[in-house]
C-alpha positions in Angstrom: -31.7 14.6 -2.2 -31.3 14.4 -5.8 -28.5 16.3 -7.0 -27.3 17.4 -10.7 -24.8 19.2 -12.1 -24.8 21.6 -15.2 -21.8 23.7 -15.9 -24.1 26.4 -17.6 -27.5 26.9 -15.3 -30.0 29.0 -16.9 -32.1 31.1 -14.2 -34.6 31.2 -13.2 -35.9 28.4 -15.4 -33.1 25.5 -16.5 -33.5 22.8 -19.0 -31.8 19.3 -18.7 -29.9 17.9 -21.7 -32.1 14.9 -23.6 -30.1 12.3 -21.6 -30.3 14.1 -18.2 -34.3 14.6 -18.6 -34.5 11.0 -19.0 -32.7 10.3 -16.0 -35.0 12.2 -14.0 -38.6 11.3 -15.9 -37.7 7.9 -16.7 -35.0 6.4 -14.1 -35.6 8.1 -11.2 -39.8 8.6 -11.5 -40.1 12.0 -10.9 -42.7 13.9 -11.6 -43.6 18.0 -12.0 -43.6 19.7 -8.1 -40.7 17.3 -6.9 -37.8 19.0 -5.5 -34.6 18.7 -7.1 -30.8 20.3 -6.5 -28.4 21.7 -8.5 -25.2 22.7 -9.1 -22.5 24.3 -11.2 -19.5 22.9 -9.8 -18.5 26.2 -8.5 -19.8 26.2 -5.4 -23.3 27.3 -6.1 -26.0 24.6 -4.9 -29.5 25.5 -6.4 -32.8 24.2 -4.5 -35.2 23.7 -7.9 -38.7 22.4 -8.5 -39.7 20.4 -11.3 -41.9 22.5 -13.2 -42.1 20.9 -16.6 -41.8 17.2 -18.3 -42.2 16.4 -22.0 -41.2 13.8 -23.4 -37.6 14.8 -24.1 -37.0 17.5 -21.9 -37.4 18.2 -18.1 -37.7 21.9 -17.2 -37.0 23.1 -13.5 -37.5 26.6 -11.8 -34.7 27.8 -9.4 -36.2 28.6 -6.1 -33.0 29.0 -3.7 -29.3 29.6 -4.5 -26.4 28.8 -1.6 -23.4 30.1 -2.6 -20.0 28.6 -1.3 -22.0 26.1 -0.2 -19.6 23.8 2.2 -16.8 25.5 1.0 -13.3 24.2 1.8 -11.2 26.6 3.7 -8.1 25.0 2.3 -6.7 24.0 -0.8 -5.3 20.1 -2.2 -3.7 19.9 -5.2 -2.4 16.5 -5.8 0.0 15.5 -8.9 -0.1 11.9 -9.3 1.4 9.7 -12.1 -1.0 7.4 -14.2 -0.9 4.0 -13.1 -1.0 1.3 -16.0 -4.3 -0.4 -15.1 -5.9 2.9 -16.0 -9.1 1.5 -14.0 -6.9 2.2 -10.9 -6.2 6.3 -11.5 -9.9 6.3 -12.2 -10.7 5.0 -9.1 -8.5 7.5 -7.6 -9.9 10.1 -9.1 -13.2 9.4 -8.2 -12.8 8.7 -4.3 -10.4 11.9 -3.9 -13.3 13.6 -5.4 -15.9 12.2 -3.0 -13.1 13.0 0.0 -13.0 16.6 -1.1 -9.9 17.5 -3.4 -9.6 21.2 -5.9 -7.1 19.9 -8.4 -5.3 17.1 -10.1 -2.9 17.0 -12.0 -1.2 13.6 -14.2 2.3 13.7 -13.9 4.5 11.8 -16.4 8.1 10.2 -14.7 10.6 8.2 -15.4 9.4 5.2 -14.2 6.1 5.5 -15.5 4.3 2.8 -17.5 1.6 4.7 -19.1 2.0 7.9 -20.3 -1.3 9.1 -22.1 -4.1 9.7 -19.7 -7.5 10.8 -21.4 -8.4 13.8 -19.2 -12.4 14.0 -21.0 -13.4 11.0 -18.6 -11.8 11.6 -15.9 -13.8 15.1 -16.3 -16.8 12.9 -16.4 -15.8 10.6 -13.3 -15.5 13.7 -11.4 -19.2 15.0 -12.6 -20.5 12.1 -11.2 -18.4 11.9 -8.0 -20.0 15.7 -7.0 -23.6 14.3 -7.5 -23.0 10.8 -5.9 -21.1 12.8 -2.5 -23.4 15.9 -2.8 -20.3 18.3 -3.6 -20.9 21.8 -4.9 -17.1 22.1 -5.9 -15.9 20.2 -8.9 -12.0 19.5 -8.9 -9.9 21.0 -11.7 -8.3 18.3 -13.9 -5.1 19.2 -15.6 -3.7 17.6 -19.0 -0.5 15.4 -18.3 2.6 16.9 -18.1 6.0 16.2 -17.5 7.9 15.6 -13.9 10.5 17.6 -14.6 8.1 20.7 -16.5 5.5 20.2 -13.9 8.1 20.8 -11.0 9.6 24.1 -12.3 6.1 25.7 -12.4 5.3 28.8 -10.2 3.7 27.0 -7.0 5.1 29.7 -4.3 1.4 29.7 -3.0 1.0 25.9 -2.0 3.3 24.2 0.6 5.3 21.6 -1.3 5.5 18.1 -0.4 6.8 14.7 -2.2 5.9 11.6 -1.6 8.4 8.7 -2.2 9.3 5.2 -0.5 13.1 5.7 -0.4 15.6 5.8 2.8 15.9 9.3 3.8 16.3 10.7 6.7 14.7 14.3 5.8 11.7 12.2 5.5 8.7 12.9 8.0 4.9 11.4 7.7 2.7 14.2 6.2 0.5 14.3 9.1 3.3 16.0 11.1 4.2 18.8 8.7 0.5 20.1 7.7 -2.1 22.5 9.4 -5.3 23.3 9.0 -6.6 25.9 6.3 -3.1 25.5 4.1 -2.6 25.4 0.8 -1.3 22.1 -0.3 0.1 20.5 -3.3 1.3 16.9 -2.8 3.4 15.0 -5.6 2.7 10.8 -5.8 4.8 9.0 -8.1 4.6 6.0 -10.3 4.8 2.3 -9.4 8.3 2.1 -9.4 8.4 5.4 -7.5 10.0 8.4 -8.4 13.8 7.8 -9.4 16.3 8.9 -6.7 17.1 11.9 -9.6 13.5 12.9 -9.1 13.6 13.0 -5.7 16.8 15.4 -5.8 14.8 17.4 -8.6 12.3 18.0 -6.5 14.2 18.7 -3.3 15.9 21.5 -4.8 12.9 22.9 -6.3 11.3 22.8 -2.4 9.6 20.2 -2.4 9.6 18.3 1.2 10.2 14.6 1.5 7.1 12.6 3.3 6.0 9.6 3.9 2.4 8.2 4.5 2.5 5.6 6.8 4.7 2.5 7.3 2.7 0.4 4.8 4.1 0.5 1.2 1.3 1.3 -0.7 0.1 1.4 -4.6 0.3 4.4 -6.7 -4.0 5.0 -6.3 -3.9 4.2 -2.8 -1.0 6.7 -1.9 -3.3 9.4 -3.6 -6.1 8.7 -1.6 -4.1 8.1 1.9 -2.7 11.6 1.1 -6.0 13.0 0.2 -7.7 11.8 3.2 -4.5 13.3 5.8 -5.4 16.1 4.6 -9.1 16.3 4.7 -9.2 15.0 8.3 -6.8 17.4 10.0 -8.9 20.2 8.3 -11.7 18.6 9.6 -10.8 17.9 13.3 -9.5 21.3 13.4 -12.6 23.4 11.9 -13.4 26.2 13.4 
């Protein structure tokens, strides 16, 4: 199954841009009549066939549309501090997209060593990741925001958690807290962890303290583990 992404799709005939067209005709060597799949990243999956190939353009005819294709029955938003090595952060964005995530927000914390994030690049990574994992939903990538400003935003519709490495009698394993079909927001701190003041501030804004297991994890690994815990609990209990 060859899946392509375009946020703006024309019906019943759709033309790919020049770069994508060259990839289809010259790299994949697809021909007129071959089947191809197209998504807008909003849950619509279109079964199509190649209608015309020119030197620069590939045009397809959309045959069938599957709405809410493999829609998840939960919502996951992870707000995670950028890593000093941006490659690690991009790896998190790619892999969490493949696992299944709805929204990602870079948060700038007291101990953050990186304070600038190129969200345009992160968006391109999510586009490639949904094609790789054959998903019809593309996660929302937000602009970077300060931690204090973020936690004071209105997230009343979400179950809110803050993951940190400090000792706390209130902290429980994430898997003990969540249930299937819930809408969840998880905070992941920078390499130096959240400061004590940030943890207190999070708790004062209704975030529950959580652990992601016994291992001390890198920021990007913690994000992947959190994403996977939520995914597994929902998959195992999906009815």
